[in-house]
C-alpha positions, 0 to 999 in steps of 0.5 A: 863108267865102271861096268857092273860086272867089274864091281861084282867081281870086286865084291867077290875079291874083297869078301875074305877081308871086308864085311858087308856092313849093316844099314841101320836107322838113326832115331832122329827127329825131323821129317826125313828118315836117316839111315847109317851105312856103318863102314866104321865096322869094317876091319881097321874101322874104315871103308878103306879095306874095300879099296885096298883088298880090291887093288892088292888082289888085282896086282901081280907078284911081279908088280909087288916084287919091290914092295909097295909105298903109299901116302896117307893120313892114316886110314888108307895106310892101315888098309894098305899095310895090312894087305901088303902083309897079306901078300908078304911084301914090305910097305912104306907109308909117307904120313903128314906130320899132322897125322894122329898118333893113334893112326900112326901106331896102327900103321906101325903095328901092321909092320909098315915103315913110316916116313913123317914129312911136312905137309908140302912133301906129303902132298907132293907124294900124293900128286906125283905118286912117288917120293925121293928114295923110295922105289916101290910100287906106289899104291894111290889112295884115290886115283887107282881105278881098282880103288874106286871099284872096290869102294863101289861095292858099298853102293851095291849093298846100299841099293840092296838094303834100301832100293828106294833111297832118295839121297846118299851123303858121303864124306869127300876126302879124295872122291873115290868113295863117293864117285864109286858108290854113285857109279854103282847106284846108277848101274842098279837103276837108282835115282838117288842123288849122291852128295859129297860132304865137306867141313866148312874149314876145308871145302875144296869141292865147293870151291871147285864147283864155284869156279868150274875147276879145282882151286887151291884153298886155304884151310883151317885146323879142326878135329875133322882130319879124314876129309878136306885138303887144299884142292880136288885132285885133277884126275878126280875132277871129271868124275866129281862132275859126272857122278856127284851133286852139289857139295853139302857143308857142315861146321866143326861144331855141327860135326862134333854134335853129330859125333855125340848124337851117334854115340848117345843114340846109336852107340856108334863111334865115328871120327869127324869125317864119318859123322859129317853126313849125319851133321848135314842130314840132321841140319835139314840141309839136303836139297829137295827135288820137286815132288818131295816137299810133302813126304819123308825122304830116305837119306843114307849117311855113310859113316866112313870111319871110326878112327878117332883119337880117344882123347879127342872123343872124350873131349867131344863127348864132354861138349867141346869142339877140338881144333885138332885131331890129335 
């Protein structure tokens, strides 16, 4: 477990770059209160700046002397490219060929070089922390300790704003956000259960839980591109077991409806991953503990990002459920 002093130090380190995002209540019918942790209001419309600012702030000039490289579908790449620019070093990003154009444009605008690869080569870079021909310092989007520490700062904010929260629902991409927030909440004495949220077309945590270990699963395309993937990374599996409750799933149709609800009721623009916890909460899918049957619970949904392609967003608002994030 990461000590509280380390998370507090990260909060101070990232303060020049990350904002303290608000926690606001979603007007919604149902017995429970649904609260939104609006990480889509961060720079680059995503929580990743917390992790990137903490990681880059922890690296020495010597470690950065050859620049940095990373592998990302988009959100982490934007934050890493920005922090590399802040440190005055070059950045190369390996992206899968399925990554949305809006995220590629943002990465390029921040001065990073983009290397587009088929999914197997991109995934190999994620697993091996390297890519042929690139010799820079690899900054991993999930597995670096400083990444989880930076993400944990959001957990401190949730506790300070809603100390009696019953459950926290967090999109599961690599696990750094959900495990980091859970770590921080436990250190503060919170009894909140932290649930990873997945889309049914790519439910890798659910598969790992069923089988007792990470599994390679087949996935189906959807507009929900910020979470999912074929397997839980091996180094993250012990943390998933330690910090997280059972995974909760939402369908692409449910997530599309959640995107519409967030836009219509709260004027919040969320990408598919960011809306997935809201889909689960609205569906009443959060398990109840003994003693919670007759009372309203306080459920926090972490809206992890808002980097949705505008064409996709327009189609969702028109009532569609797109099968692609592009």
